[in-house]
N, C-alpha and C positions, 0 to 999 in steps of 0.2 A: 485388578484393573480391567475395564472393559473399554475397547477401543475399535475404530473402524480404520482398516489399514489397507494400503496398497499391497497386493499380493504379486500382481503383475501389472506392469505399466500399461495403460490403456483399458485395462479390464475393471469391472465394478469392484468397489472396495468391499471388503469382507469383514464381519464382526469377529473379533478374537478377544479371548480373556487371558490375562497373565497374572501371576502374584503381584501384589503391591510393591512397586519398588521402594528400596530402603535407601534414603539419602546418606551420602558419605562426605566427608570432609566439610566443604562450604555448602554442599547442595541443600535445596529445599523441596520438600514435597508439597504439592498444593492439590486440593480437590478441585477439579475444574467445574467453575460455574457457567461459563459460556466461552464459545470460540467463534470467531468471525470466519467465514468462507470467503477468501480472497481470489481474485482473478489468476494470481501466479499460481495457486493451488492447481488450477487447470493444467498448466504446463508441467508442474511436477507430476501430476497424475498421468499425463501422456507420456512422460519420460523423456522430453527434449525441450529445448528452445530452439525456434527457427531463426537462423542467422542469414537466411536469404541465399539466393543462387545455389540452391540445392544443399547447402551446409547446415548441420545442425549441432546443437551442444547436447550430446548425449548424457544423460544423468545417471546411467547405469554405472559409469566409471566413478561417480562421485557419491552414490548412494548404495546402500544394502537394503534388500528387501526381505521381509515385509517390513512396511514402514508407516508410520502415523503421521498424517499431515496436521496442519493447524499451527498458524503464527501469531494469531490475534487471540490470545489467551488471557482470561481472567480467572482467578481461583482463590480459595481460602487456604492458608497456610495450616498443613496437617501435620508435618514432622520436620524436624530439623537435623542436619548433619551435626556431628560433634564441634565443627569449628564454624558453623552458621551464626552469625550474630547480626543484630539490627531488625530483626522482626520476631513475633511472637506467634504462638499457636492461635489460630482463630482470625488473624489479620486477613483483610481482603485486599488482593493486589492485582494490578495488571502486570503480566510478564513482558518485559523488554526482551524481544526475540534476536535482536540484531547483533549477535555476540561473537567476538574474535577468539583466536586461540590463546589469547593471554600471554604468549611466549615470545612471538616475533617482534621486531623492532616497531613496527607501526602500532602494534597493540600496546606496547610498553610506552609508546609516545602518545597513547590515548586516542588513536585514529583506528578503532575496531572495524569501522566499515570498510578500510582498506586492506583487511587481512586476507591473504590469499587461502587460508585453511580455516575458515570460519566455523563456528559451532552453533549456527542459527537453529533456534527452537522451530520445529515444524518443516524445515528444509534440509538440515544436516543432521539432527537428532530429534527423536520423536516428540511430536507436538500435541496439540490440544483437541484432536478428533477422539477425545478420550475422557474418561471421568477422573483421570489423575495424570499429573504431569511433573517432571522434574525441571527446576531452575537450577543452574549451576551455582549462583551466588545472591545474596540477599540485595546487593547493589543494583540488581537487574529487575527488583520488584517495586513497582511504582503505586502509591496510593491513589485512590480515586474518589475519595470521600464527597458524598453529594450527587454523584454521578450514577445513573441507572446501570446496573451491571452489564445488561446486554448491550448497552450503547458503549461503555467504558472499554469492552474488548477491541472495538473498531479502531480506537486510537492508537493501537500498537503497530498498524501497518497502514490502513486507509488514511486515518488522520495524520500520522506521523509523515507518510510520504508526501501528502499535499502540503503539509507546513513547511517541510524542508525544501520542497520545489518552489513554493513561494518566496521563501527567505532568499532564494537565489537571484529573484527580481525585486527585492526590497528597495533598491535604487530608484525604481520607476516614480515618476512625479504625477501630481493630480490631474494634469491635462494629458497624461499619456492613456494609452489603451493597452490591455493586457487581454489576449485571447486565451481562454481555457478550452481545450478541445477535448470533448468526451465528458459527458455528464453521468458517468456510472458512479460507483461507490466513492472513489478516490476523487474523481473530477468534482463530484457534488460537496465533498468535503472541502476541497479547495475554494468552492464559491462561498461556503460558510465562514471560512478562515480569512478570506481575502482582506476584508476591511480591517482586520486587526495586524495584518503583516505588510500590505502594499496600499499605496495611495491611488494607484490607477484605476480607471474605469474598467470594469469586468465584461467582457463579451464572451458569451458561451456558445461553442459550435458542437452541434450534435445531429445525427441524422433521425434521432426518434423524437417525435413530436411530444410525447409526454415527458421525457427527459428534459427537454428545452422548456416546458411549462414549470416543472419543478425548479429548474435553475432560475426562471424569472421570479418565481415566488420566494427563492432562497436569497434574492439580492443582486442577481446579475443585472446590469445596466442594459444590455440587449442581448438577443441571441440570434444564432445564423443556422440555417439548414444547410450543411455541407455535403449532402448526399450528391450534388452536383458541384465538384470542386471548382470549376471555372466561374459558375454564377456565383458561388459563395465568396470567391476570391474577390470578385468584381463588387460584391455587396461589401465586404470587409474594407476595401480601399475606399469606398464612399463614406462609410461609418466613420473611418479615422482620419480622412483626408490625406491619404498617401500610404498608410500602412500601420501597423501596430508597433508599439515599442518593445513588446514582449510577447511570447507564446509559450504556453506550457502544453505538450501533447502527452495526455494521459492514456492514449490509445497505443501508439507505437506502430501503427501500420503505415505501408508506403504512402497510401493516399492522405493520411492524416498528417504525417510528418512533411510531405511535400507542401500540403496547404498551409502548415504553420510557417515553415521557412519562406515559402513565397509572399506570405502575407506580411512579413516584417518590413518595416521601413528601413532607410539606411541607419546603421548603427544598432539595428534591433538585435534581441537576445532571445533565442529559443531554448527552453529547457525540455528534454526528452525523458519521459518517465515510463510510459507504457510499454509492455513486453509482448505485445501481439505478434511481432516478429516480421522476417523478410527483410528487404532493403529497399533504398530509394536512390534515384540517380541524383547526383549533386555536382553541380558546376563548381569546380574548385576556384575559378577565377571570380566568381561572385562572392566568395568570402572576403578577400581584400578589397574588391571594388565596391562593395556595399558595406564593408565593415562589419558583417554581421557575424555572430556568435551562436554556436551550437554547443550545449553543455548537457551532459548526462546527469541524472539525479536518481540515487537509489536510496529508498527508505528515508532513515534520518539517524541522527546521533542520539546517545543517552542524554547528553545535556538538552538537545531538541525536545525530546519527550518530556523532561521535565519542564521546559519553557511551554510546551503545548498544554500539558494538563493544568498548569497554573492559570492558563487563559480559560480553559475549560471549566474548572472548578470556579473561576471568577465569573462565570455566566456571559463570557465574551464570545462564545462560539455556540451557534444553533445547532441542534442535533440533526443528523441525517436520518432519513427514513430506514427502519430496519425491521425485519421480520424474524420471529424466533420459530424454529423448528427442532423437533427432537434429534438427538445425536444420531439415531438409527436411521434418519432420513438423509444422511450426508450425500449419498449417491444421487438422490433427486435434487439436491440443492446444486451439485456439481453440473448435473445434466441441464438444470434450469439456467444456470449461470452462463454455461457453454452456448445456450440457445438465445441469449440475450433477454431473457424474460424477468430478470431480476432488476428491480427498482430500488436503489440504495444498497443495503446490505443484507445477507441472510446470516443469521447467528444460530450456532448449534448449541443445544442445551441438554446435558446428561439428564437433567430432571424434567424436561417438558414432556 
């Protein structure tokens, strides 16, 4: 097994080779065909999440090194554990990565996303920056018939995260406005999915001219340059006639979160997704006085993944732009993503 691994947090990944893992129990071994490079990979690579006010979530206590990143994985079934049923050698599948421990009460109730000891592919156990990967059970392997392999892998996180966030605002009406903040890989996926999930008019806010242009081409009703938050907020108020009914912050920085929250009308609902980090000031009194809601959204459920892929296979979701690079260029992909040079998604391929 050839892989690109974190040897030390914040340092370049290193190529390592190991014996091919043998699947046991219900496990399935897949030959990796493609793996997306996600913005959250940057935080894991750095070794922490910024919680604001000088506080950090240190990942060294949750992970052991060396470690293989990559949670947007597509592969071909190569071997089955003795108890694995439901897939065959040669089947091509997306690996659903958001897996719980399977033993706690929330997992037994079917709420694996709420598990406090998850076994997430590419964040808790070795992922797809490799030419082989282990999935713990066939139920986490999703068909993607008719979808290009390199595109299919992006739906495991970028697509699923966008879909789940949009579902939390599916109550919005046709004359409402929904602001999508950030038109990177996940935000752009949300623009593509929006018409299949919500009825509201979509406004995209991004500081990058090119990303705003792509958002307009992808179906956004309007776009806003939010590099000047005060001017952007005034423009949003004028566009919406007093504020948006909903907002989704796919960046998660203090400026974007404040813009999204301040841009809501009375009774507005903001969903925060991005993990950029830090914190924002919040007037507690404004929550009841304006009856606004702030809700976190983290990736999505296995059920939502199946719903999403039904839309994708049905041709109801336009593809996001993506670029394929060789697996051994994982470091440059991460640094380009860190520098904001990526439009859409970079996908790593062991055979490129």
